[in-house]
A tleap script that builds the chain and sets N, CA, C and O, in Angstrom:
source leaprc.protein.ff14SB
mol = sequence {
  NMET THR THR GLY PHE ARG LEU TYR ARG GLY
  LEU GLU VAL TYR PRO LEU VAL TYR PRO HIE
  ARG ALA THR GLU PRO GLY ASN GLY ARG ASN
  TYR ASP GLU GLY PHE ASP ALA ALA VAL ARG
  ILE GLN GLU GLN GLY THR SER GLY GLU ALA
  PRO ARG SER ARG VAL PHE ARG LEU ALA ALA
  SER PRO PHE PRO ASN THR GLY ASP ALA ARG
  ARG ALA SER ALA ALA TYR ALA GLU HIE LEU
  ILE ASP ALA CYS SER GLU ASP ALA SER ILE
  LEU ASP LEU GLU CLEU
}
set mol.1.N position { 6.848 -1.667 -6.879 }
set mol.1.CA position { 6.340 -0.980 -8.047 }
set mol.1.C position { 4.907 -0.596 -7.696 }
set mol.1.O position { 4.204 -1.332 -7.005 }
set mol.2.N position { 4.466 0.629 -8.211 }
set mol.2.CA position { 3.139 0.969 -8.009 }
set mol.2.C position { 2.280 0.957 -9.341 }
set mol.2.O position { 2.829 1.025 -10.440 }
set mol.3.N position { 1.108 0.881 -9.213 }
set mol.3.CA position { 0.209 0.779 -10.325 }
set mol.3.C position { -0.919 1.754 -10.223 }
set mol.3.O position { -2.087 1.365 -10.209 }
set mol.4.N position { -0.594 2.996 -10.153 }
set mol.4.CA position { -1.606 4.039 -10.104 }
set mol.4.C position { -2.189 4.255 -8.700 }
set mol.4.O position { -1.651 3.719 -7.730 }
set mol.5.N position { -3.224 4.990 -8.579 }
set mol.5.CA position { -3.942 5.202 -7.184 }
set mol.5.C position { -5.426 5.443 -7.520 }
set mol.5.O position { -5.827 5.790 -8.631 }
set mol.6.N position { -6.186 5.225 -6.451 }
set mol.6.CA position { -7.609 5.554 -6.433 }
set mol.6.C position { -7.865 6.404 -5.258 }
set mol.6.O position { -7.130 6.388 -4.271 }
set mol.7.N position { -8.941 7.169 -5.371 }
set mol.7.CA position { -9.460 7.934 -4.332 }
set mol.7.C position { -10.392 7.166 -3.338 }
set mol.7.O position { -11.282 6.501 -3.869 }
set mol.8.N position { -10.325 7.161 -2.079 }
set mol.8.CA position { -11.167 6.542 -1.171 }
set mol.8.C position { -11.322 7.626 -0.021 }
set mol.8.O position { -10.372 8.111 0.594 }
set mol.9.N position { -12.561 7.909 0.163 }
set mol.9.CA position { -12.960 9.005 1.234 }
set mol.9.C position { -12.004 10.130 1.321 }
set mol.9.O position { -11.578 10.539 2.401 }
set mol.10.N position { -11.645 10.663 0.090 }
set mol.10.CA position { -10.823 11.943 0.050 }
set mol.10.C position { -9.271 11.578 0.190 }
set mol.10.O position { -8.468 12.508 0.267 }
set mol.11.N position { -8.839 10.303 0.225 }
set mol.11.CA position { -7.508 10.083 0.381 }
set mol.11.C position { -7.060 9.272 -0.837 }
set mol.11.O position { -7.837 8.492 -1.388 }
set mol.12.N position { -5.827 9.455 -1.245 }
set mol.12.CA position { -5.284 8.706 -2.364 }
set mol.12.C position { -4.750 7.395 -1.783 }
set mol.12.O position { -4.119 7.364 -0.727 }
set mol.13.N position { -5.032 6.299 -2.529 }
set mol.13.CA position { -4.603 4.934 -2.030 }
set mol.13.C position { -3.745 4.332 -3.115 }
set mol.13.O position { -4.207 4.114 -4.235 }
set mol.14.N position { -2.479 4.059 -2.782 }
set mol.14.CA position { -1.382 3.497 -3.684 }
set mol.14.C position { -1.123 2.094 -3.269 }
set mol.14.O position { -0.539 1.918 -2.199 }
set mol.15.N position { -1.488 1.074 -3.989 }
set mol.15.CA position { -0.956 -0.322 -3.647 }
set mol.15.C position { 0.437 -0.363 -3.998 }
set mol.15.O position { 0.844 0.167 -5.031 }
set mol.16.N position { 1.239 -1.007 -3.135 }
set mol.16.CA position { 2.622 -1.287 -3.447 }
set mol.16.C position { 2.862 -2.833 -3.369 }
set mol.16.O position { 2.580 -3.496 -2.370 }
set mol.17.N position { 3.369 -3.308 -4.430 }
set mol.17.CA position { 3.561 -4.770 -4.608 }
set mol.17.C position { 5.036 -4.983 -4.971 }
set mol.17.O position { 5.574 -4.279 -5.825 }
set mol.18.N position { 5.705 -5.985 -4.302 }
set mol.18.CA position { 7.057 -6.211 -4.573 }
set mol.18.C position { 7.377 -7.805 -4.312 }
set mol.18.O position { 6.711 -8.457 -3.509 }
set mol.19.N position { 8.399 -8.333 -5.024 }
set mol.19.CA position { 8.623 -9.851 -4.847 }
set mol.19.C position { 9.043 -10.067 -3.297 }
set mol.19.O position { 9.686 -9.266 -2.618 }
set mol.20.N position { 8.560 -11.269 -2.904 }
set mol.20.CA position { 8.734 -11.684 -1.536 }
set mol.20.C position { 10.220 -11.786 -1.167 }
set mol.20.O position { 10.645 -11.470 -0.056 }
set mol.21.N position { 10.967 -12.238 -2.147 }
set mol.21.CA position { 12.562 -12.403 -1.957 }
set mol.21.C position { 13.190 -11.474 -2.996 }
set mol.21.O position { 12.821 -11.441 -4.170 }
set mol.22.N position { 14.110 -10.768 -2.510 }
set mol.22.CA position { 14.864 -9.830 -3.478 }
set mol.22.C position { 15.639 -10.752 -4.466 }
set mol.22.O position { 15.991 -11.896 -4.179 }
set mol.23.N position { 15.870 -10.139 -5.659 }
set mol.23.CA position { 16.603 -10.774 -6.729 }
set mol.23.C position { 18.171 -10.728 -6.272 }
set mol.23.O position { 18.711 -9.719 -5.818 }
set mol.24.N position { 18.735 -11.837 -6.442 }
set mol.24.CA position { 20.161 -11.902 -6.007 }
set mol.24.C position { 21.027 -11.505 -7.297 }
set mol.24.O position { 20.577 -11.776 -8.411 }
set mol.25.N position { 22.172 -10.913 -7.167 }
set mol.25.CA position { 22.875 -10.413 -8.274 }
set mol.25.C position { 23.229 -11.588 -9.198 }
set mol.25.O position { 23.632 -12.640 -8.701 }
set mol.26.N position { 23.100 -11.455 -10.439 }
set mol.26.CA position { 23.451 -12.539 -11.440 }
set mol.26.C position { 22.290 -13.520 -11.710 }
set mol.26.O position { 22.383 -14.401 -12.564 }
set mol.27.N position { 21.257 -13.344 -10.993 }
set mol.27.CA position { 20.118 -14.257 -11.141 }
set mol.27.C position { 18.961 -13.489 -11.771 }
set mol.27.O position { 18.955 -12.259 -11.718 }
set mol.28.N position { 17.973 -14.177 -12.372 }
set mol.28.CA position { 16.804 -13.575 -12.924 }
set mol.28.C position { 15.760 -13.289 -11.707 }
set mol.28.O position { 16.027 -13.588 -10.543 }
set mol.29.N position { 14.693 -12.754 -12.059 }
set mol.29.CA position { 13.732 -12.430 -11.092 }
set mol.29.C position { 13.237 -13.677 -10.441 }
set mol.29.O position { 13.219 -14.749 -11.046 }
set mol.30.N position { 12.793 -13.524 -9.080 }
set mol.30.CA position { 12.300 -14.638 -8.296 }
set mol.30.C position { 10.916 -14.452 -7.950 }
set mol.30.O position { 10.649 -14.003 -6.835 }
set mol.31.N position { 9.962 -14.751 -8.801 }
set mol.31.CA position { 8.500 -14.643 -8.480 }
set mol.31.C position { 7.912 -15.872 -7.926 }
set mol.31.O position { 6.752 -15.866 -7.513 }
set mol.32.N position { 8.682 -16.974 -7.893 }
set mol.32.CA position { 8.078 -18.277 -7.482 }
set mol.32.C position { 7.595 -18.211 -5.945 }
set mol.32.O position { 6.629 -18.848 -5.526 }
set mol.33.N position { 8.359 -17.394 -5.195 }
set mol.33.CA position { 8.047 -17.350 -3.755 }
set mol.33.C position { 6.980 -16.326 -3.412 }
set mol.33.O position { 6.725 -16.095 -2.230 }
set mol.34.N position { 6.371 -15.728 -4.356 }
set mol.34.CA position { 5.301 -14.874 -4.300 }
set mol.34.C position { 5.612 -13.420 -4.107 }
set mol.34.O position { 6.742 -13.006 -4.369 }
set mol.35.N position { 4.658 -12.611 -3.656 }
set mol.35.CA position { 4.776 -11.186 -3.517 }
set mol.35.C position { 4.229 -10.707 -2.189 }
set mol.35.O position { 3.264 -11.241 -1.645 }
set mol.36.N position { 4.866 -9.712 -1.713 }
set mol.36.CA position { 4.444 -8.984 -0.446 }
set mol.36.C position { 3.728 -7.711 -0.933 }
set mol.36.O position { 3.733 -7.397 -2.123 }
set mol.37.N position { 3.110 -6.986 0.021 }
set mol.37.CA position { 2.326 -5.881 -0.251 }
set mol.37.C position { 2.229 -4.914 0.864 }
set mol.37.O position { 2.269 -5.241 2.050 }
set mol.38.N position { 2.099 -3.699 0.418 }
set mol.38.CA position { 1.978 -2.568 1.419 }
set mol.38.C position { 1.073 -1.540 0.664 }
set mol.38.O position { 0.784 -1.668 -0.526 }
set mol.39.N position { 0.696 -0.624 1.367 }
set mol.39.CA position { -0.203 0.526 0.824 }
set mol.39.C position { 0.247 1.852 1.309 }
set mol.39.O position { 0.495 2.029 2.502 }
set mol.40.N position { 0.368 2.849 0.366 }
set mol.40.CA position { 0.585 4.200 0.726 }
set mol.40.C position { -0.774 4.982 0.686 }
set mol.40.O position { -1.512 5.019 -0.299 }
set mol.41.N position { -0.997 5.574 1.831 }
set mol.41.CA position { -2.211 6.436 1.976 }
set mol.41.C position { -1.754 7.919 2.033 }
set mol.41.O position { -0.882 8.276 2.825 }
set mol.42.N position { -2.321 8.711 1.235 }
set mol.42.CA position { -1.720 10.086 1.071 }
set mol.42.C position { -2.910 11.059 1.002 }
set mol.42.O position { -3.913 10.771 0.350 }
set mol.43.N position { -2.794 12.168 1.653 }
set mol.43.CA position { -3.773 13.248 1.372 }
set mol.43.C position { -3.719 13.708 -0.100 }
set mol.43.O position { -2.699 13.581 -0.777 }
set mol.44.N position { -4.832 14.234 -0.551 }
set mol.44.CA position { -4.931 14.819 -1.789 }
set mol.44.C position { -3.953 15.973 -1.910 }
set mol.44.O position { -3.954 16.821 -1.018 }
set mol.45.N position { -3.110 16.082 -2.945 }
set mol.45.CA position { -2.110 17.137 -3.133 }
set mol.45.C position { -2.799 18.490 -3.335 }
set mol.45.O position { -3.819 18.599 -4.014 }
set mol.46.N position { -2.178 19.555 -2.694 }
set mol.46.CA position { -2.619 20.912 -2.926 }
set mol.46.C position { -1.424 21.566 -3.509 }
set mol.46.O position { -0.296 21.199 -3.180 }
set mol.47.N position { -1.638 22.581 -4.419 }
set mol.47.CA position { -0.548 23.288 -4.981 }
set mol.47.C position { 0.283 24.011 -3.852 }
set mol.47.O position { -0.198 24.584 -2.874 }
set mol.48.N position { 1.570 23.884 -4.154 }
set mol.48.CA position { 2.469 24.623 -3.238 }
set mol.48.C position { 2.853 23.908 -1.909 }
set mol.48.O position { 3.738 24.357 -1.180 }
set mol.49.N position { 2.158 22.787 -1.625 }
set mol.49.CA position { 2.442 22.101 -0.392 }
set mol.49.C position { 2.557 20.656 -0.671 }
set mol.49.O position { 1.752 20.128 -1.438 }
set mol.50.N position { 3.583 19.914 -0.055 }
set mol.50.CA position { 3.787 18.511 -0.335 }
set mol.50.C position { 2.588 17.779 0.560 }
set mol.50.O position { 2.408 18.122 1.729 }
set mol.51.N position { 1.890 16.885 0.012 }
set mol.51.CA position { 0.872 16.228 0.782 }
set mol.51.C position { 1.512 15.175 1.830 }
set mol.51.O position { 2.570 14.603 1.570 }
set mol.52.N position { 0.865 14.975 2.925 }
set mol.52.CA position { 1.370 14.079 3.855 }
set mol.52.C position { 0.993 12.567 3.423 }
set mol.52.O position { -0.092 12.355 2.883 }
set mol.53.N position { 1.834 11.608 3.652 }
set mol.53.CA position { 1.509 10.250 3.263 }
set mol.53.C position { 2.129 9.311 4.434 }
set mol.53.O position { 2.925 9.691 5.292 }
set mol.54.N position { 1.635 8.099 4.298 }
set mol.54.CA position { 2.148 7.173 5.203 }
set mol.54.C position { 2.038 5.712 4.542 }
set mol.54.O position { 1.079 5.411 3.832 }
set mol.55.N position { 3.037 4.873 4.813 }
set mol.55.CA position { 3.035 3.530 4.169 }
set mol.55.C position { 2.634 2.491 5.323 }
set mol.55.O position { 3.134 2.560 6.446 }
set mol.56.N position { 1.724 1.558 4.969 }
set mol.56.CA position { 1.414 0.501 5.931 }
set mol.56.C position { 1.693 -0.834 5.248 }
set mol.56.O position { 1.188 -1.045 4.146 }
set mol.57.N position { 2.426 -1.702 5.803 }
set mol.57.CA position { 2.785 -2.923 5.332 }
set mol.57.C position { 1.763 -4.003 5.792 }
set mol.57.O position { 1.309 -4.051 6.935 }
set mol.58.N position { 1.448 -4.862 4.792 }
set mol.58.CA position { 0.449 -5.950 5.196 }
set mol.58.C position { 1.344 -7.076 5.902 }
set mol.58.O position { 2.475 -7.353 5.505 }
set mol.59.N position { 0.775 -7.637 6.890 }
set mol.59.CA position { 1.413 -8.687 7.634 }
set mol.59.C position { 1.153 -10.035 7.088 }
set mol.59.O position { 1.694 -11.000 7.628 }
set mol.60.N position { 0.372 -10.196 6.063 }
set mol.60.CA position { -0.094 -11.441 5.585 }
set mol.60.C position { 1.090 -12.131 4.951 }
set mol.60.O position { 2.106 -11.501 4.657 }
set mol.61.N position { 0.947 -13.523 4.725 }
set mol.61.CA position { 1.994 -14.313 4.060 }
set mol.61.C position { 2.140 -13.770 2.677 }
set mol.61.O position { 1.362 -12.926 2.231 }
set mol.62.N position { 3.131 -14.254 2.011 }
set mol.62.CA position { 3.304 -13.818 0.576 }
set mol.62.C position { 2.051 -14.198 -0.273 }
set mol.62.O position { 1.447 -15.254 -0.082 }
set mol.63.N position { 1.724 -13.372 -1.131 }
set mol.63.CA position { 0.519 -13.579 -2.038 }
set mol.63.C position { 1.064 -14.330 -3.269 }
set mol.63.O position { 2.212 -14.096 -3.648 }
set mol.64.N position { 0.266 -15.244 -3.919 }
set mol.64.CA position { 0.708 -16.009 -5.035 }
set mol.64.C position { 0.987 -15.144 -6.357 }
set mol.64.O position { 1.802 -15.509 -7.204 }
set mol.65.N position { 0.300 -14.069 -6.448 }
set mol.65.CA position { 0.349 -13.205 -7.593 }
set mol.65.C position { 0.195 -11.794 -7.264 }
set mol.65.O position { -0.168 -11.388 -6.160 }
set mol.66.N position { 0.511 -10.996 -8.359 }
set mol.66.CA position { 0.471 -9.423 -8.026 }
set mol.66.C position { -0.918 -9.000 -7.950 }
set mol.66.O position { -1.194 -8.065 -7.198 }
set mol.67.N position { -1.884 -9.603 -8.675 }
set mol.67.CA position { -3.270 -9.129 -8.569 }
set mol.67.C position { -3.810 -9.380 -7.130 }
set mol.67.O position { -4.405 -8.458 -6.572 }
set mol.68.N position { -3.645 -10.534 -6.518 }
set mol.68.CA position { -4.020 -10.769 -5.235 }
set mol.68.C position { -3.522 -9.729 -4.199 }
set mol.68.O position { -4.269 -9.204 -3.374 }
set mol.69.N position { -2.192 -9.477 -4.314 }
set mol.69.CA position { -1.453 -8.501 -3.612 }
set mol.69.C position { -2.090 -7.163 -3.721 }
set mol.69.O position { -2.336 -6.554 -2.681 }
set mol.70.N position { -2.389 -6.631 -4.904 }
set mol.70.CA position { -2.967 -5.463 -5.144 }
set mol.70.C position { -4.382 -5.282 -4.462 }
set mol.70.O position { -4.736 -4.270 -3.858 }
set mol.71.N position { -5.093 -6.362 -4.642 }
set mol.71.CA position { -6.455 -6.266 -4.095 }
set mol.71.C position { -6.439 -6.283 -2.503 }
set mol.71.O position { -7.219 -5.609 -1.832 }
set mol.72.N position { -5.490 -7.106 -1.982 }
set mol.72.CA position { -5.377 -7.052 -0.614 }
set mol.72.C position { -4.920 -5.730 -0.075 }
set mol.72.O position { -5.416 -5.333 0.980 }
set mol.73.N position { -4.040 -5.026 -0.687 }
set mol.73.CA position { -3.543 -3.811 -0.180 }
set mol.73.C position { -4.617 -2.724 -0.284 }
set mol.73.O position { -4.663 -1.829 0.560 }
set mol.74.N position { -5.453 -2.785 -1.273 }
set mol.74.CA position { -6.547 -1.746 -1.442 }
set mol.74.C position { -7.548 -2.054 -0.311 }
set mol.74.O position { -7.999 -1.145 0.386 }
set mol.75.N position { -7.891 -3.349 -0.135 }
set mol.75.CA position { -8.899 -3.708 0.956 }
set mol.75.C position { -8.339 -3.327 2.315 }
set mol.75.O position { -9.110 -2.881 3.165 }
set mol.76.N position { -7.006 -3.478 2.580 }
set mol.76.CA position { -6.440 -3.099 3.820 }
set mol.76.C position { -6.534 -1.583 4.059 }
set mol.76.O position { -6.878 -1.125 5.148 }
set mol.77.N position { -6.204 -0.800 2.963 }
set mol.77.CA position { -6.326 0.619 3.111 }
set mol.77.C position { -7.771 0.999 3.437 }
set mol.77.O position { -7.955 1.854 4.303 }
set mol.78.N position { -8.801 0.441 2.822 }
set mol.78.CA position { -10.159 0.783 3.119 }
set mol.78.C position { -10.474 0.439 4.473 }
set mol.78.O position { -11.213 1.185 5.115 }
set mol.79.N position { -9.959 -0.699 5.029 }
set mol.79.CA position { -10.237 -1.098 6.423 }
set mol.79.C position { -9.563 -0.040 7.326 }
set mol.79.O position { -10.252 0.437 8.228 }
set mol.80.N position { -8.390 0.342 7.187 }
set mol.80.CA position { -7.665 1.285 8.036 }
set mol.80.C position { -8.447 2.635 8.022 }
set mol.80.O position { -8.734 3.164 9.096 }
set mol.81.N position { -8.793 3.196 6.850 }
set mol.81.CA position { -9.586 4.408 6.745 }
set mol.81.C position { -10.881 4.354 7.322 }
set mol.81.O position { -11.263 5.296 8.016 }
set mol.82.N position { -11.688 3.246 7.095 }
set mol.82.CA position { -12.960 3.061 7.730 }
set mol.82.C position { -12.903 2.945 9.263 }
set mol.82.O position { -13.791 3.433 9.963 }
set mol.83.N position { -11.868 2.306 9.763 }
set mol.83.CA position { -11.688 2.161 11.232 }
set mol.83.C position { -11.352 3.328 12.028 }
set mol.83.O position { -11.486 3.379 13.251 }
set mol.84.N position { -10.883 4.323 11.249 }
set mol.84.CA position { -10.393 5.621 11.875 }
set mol.84.C position { -11.630 6.533 12.186 }
set mol.84.O position { -12.529 6.753 11.374 }
set mol.85.N position { -11.574 7.006 13.377 }
set mol.85.CA position { -12.771 7.935 13.701 }
set mol.85.C position { -12.652 9.249 12.833 }
set mol.85.O position { -11.617 9.605 12.269 }
set mol.86.N position { -13.766 9.868 12.809 }
set mol.86.CA position { -13.799 11.184 11.987 }
set mol.86.C position { -13.033 12.301 12.779 }
set mol.86.O position { -12.765 13.376 12.242 }
set mol.87.N position { -12.716 12.032 13.977 }
set mol.87.CA position { -11.926 13.167 14.642 }
set mol.87.C position { -10.447 13.037 14.369 }
set mol.87.O position { -9.697 13.993 14.562 }
set mol.88.N position { -10.031 11.920 13.942 }
set mol.88.CA position { -8.557 11.616 13.651 }
set mol.88.C position { -8.204 11.402 12.329 }
set mol.88.O position { -9.109 11.128 11.541 }
set mol.89.N position { -7.067 11.475 11.936 }
set mol.89.CA position { -6.575 11.185 10.527 }
set mol.89.C position { -5.815 9.828 10.674 }
set mol.89.O position { -5.200 9.567 11.708 }
set mol.90.N position { -5.871 9.033 9.689 }
set mol.90.CA position { -5.203 7.809 9.642 }
set mol.90.C position { -3.780 8.045 9.610 }
set mol.90.O position { -3.002 7.243 10.128 }
set mol.91.N position { -3.339 9.249 8.951 }
set mol.91.CA position { -1.850 9.651 8.920 }
set mol.91.C position { -1.271 9.952 10.277 }
set mol.91.O position { -0.052 9.962 10.454 }
set mol.92.N position { -2.152 10.201 11.249 }
set mol.92.CA position { -1.645 10.614 12.586 }
set mol.92.C position { -1.690 9.455 13.651 }
set mol.92.O position { -1.135 9.606 14.739 }
set mol.93.N position { -2.305 8.389 13.351 }
set mol.93.CA position { -2.561 7.262 14.253 }
set mol.93.C position { -1.297 6.421 14.497 }
set mol.93.O position { -0.487 6.295 13.579 }
set mol.94.N position { -1.104 5.878 15.613 }
set mol.94.CA position { 0.017 4.994 15.926 }
set mol.94.C position { -0.521 3.532 15.830 }
set mol.94.O position { -1.432 3.134 16.556 }
set mol.95.N position { 0.071 2.787 14.930 }
set mol.95.CA position { -0.464 1.428 14.763 }
set mol.95.C position { 0.598 0.405 15.215 }
set mol.95.O position { 0.357 -0.801 15.159 }
savepdb mol mol.pdb
quit
């Protein structure tokens, strides 16, 4: 699930948070095992052209709640963008 986006250095940052373990058929949601996180970094959209984007998954252990997972994904996106040189785009790097 996504909860909006924010702009960081001209790129749109979308935190992606989802349960650590998928819900099994016939059972309710399983949030007790925590949440995993990823982040989608996307160029700002221009009319007529689909913006490029890329998803980066956080390798950290499950987060105890969605707030922690969202904050971690935003911080990870900032780290990736800041670590990228001005000559390259984060969307083109091999990680």
